[in-house]
C-alpha positions in Angstrom: -163.8 -150.0 121.2 -164.4 -152.7 123.8 -163.3 -151.9 127.3 -162.8 -154.9 129.6 -163.9 -154.7 133.2 -162.2 -155.9 136.4 -159.5 -158.5 135.7 -160.5 -159.2 132.1 -158.4 -158.8 129.0 -159.2 -158.2 125.3 -157.0 -160.3 123.1 -156.6 -160.4 119.3 -155.8 -164.0 118.4 -152.8 -164.6 116.1 -153.7 -166.0 112.6 -153.6 -169.8 112.3 -150.6 -171.2 110.5 -151.3 -172.0 106.8 -148.1 -173.9 106.0 -146.0 -176.4 107.9 -142.2 -176.0 108.5 -141.6 -178.3 105.6 -143.7 -176.1 103.3 -146.9 -178.2 103.1 -150.2 -176.2 103.1 -152.6 -177.0 105.9 -156.3 -177.3 104.8 -158.9 -175.3 106.8 -160.4 -178.4 108.3 -157.0 -179.4 109.9 -156.0 -175.9 111.3 -155.8 -175.7 115.0 -157.1 -172.8 117.0 -154.2 -170.4 117.8 -153.1 -170.1 121.4 -151.2 -166.9 121.1 -152.4 -163.3 120.7 -151.8 -159.6 121.4 -153.5 -157.8 124.3 -155.5 -154.8 122.9 -156.9 -153.7 126.3 -156.9 -154.7 129.9 -159.3 -153.9 132.7 -158.2 -152.0 135.9 -157.8 -155.2 137.9 -159.2 -156.1 141.3 -158.3 -154.7 144.8 -156.3 -157.8 145.8 -155.1 -158.7 142.2 -153.4 -156.0 140.1 -153.1 -156.4 136.4 -149.9 -158.0 135.2 -150.5 -157.6 131.5 -151.0 -154.4 129.5 -152.0 -153.4 125.9 -149.4 -154.5 123.4 -148.2 -157.6 125.3 -148.0 -160.9 123.3 -149.5 -163.7 125.4 -150.0 -167.4 125.4 -153.4 -168.7 126.7 -155.2 -172.0 127.1 -156.8 -173.8 124.1 -160.4 -173.2 125.4 -159.8 -169.9 127.2 -162.0 -166.9 126.8 -165.1 -166.0 125.0 -165.1 -165.2 121.3 -166.6 -161.8 120.4 -167.0 -160.5 116.8 -167.1 -156.7 116.3 -167.1 -155.2 112.8 -166.1 -158.5 111.2 -163.1 -159.1 113.5 -162.9 -161.8 116.1 -161.5 -161.1 119.6 -161.3 -163.0 122.8 -162.3 -161.7 126.2 -160.7 -163.7 129.0 -159.7 -163.4 132.6 -156.1 -162.6 133.5 -155.9 -166.0 135.2 -156.5 -167.7 131.8 -153.2 -166.3 130.4 -150.4 -168.7 130.8 -147.4 -166.6 129.9 -146.2 -163.4 128.2 -143.7 -163.4 125.4 
């Protein structure tokens, strides 16, 4: 398992929507990158900046936040805590 360091967080992105609210299917070329995910692991934080998120939290993050990492065929994001906009 990946263990983030310092103020970094490991996030599993939510699956992209495949249908609109009206029931139309969205083609793969038109799907947007999801901006919501679940925190799988969080680092210990920094001396002057404690961690505010923990494993299991659902978070919203910026569109271009984090670095994509693929492990065992699954894609995860590693990002700084400051890239997280809100928790749900």
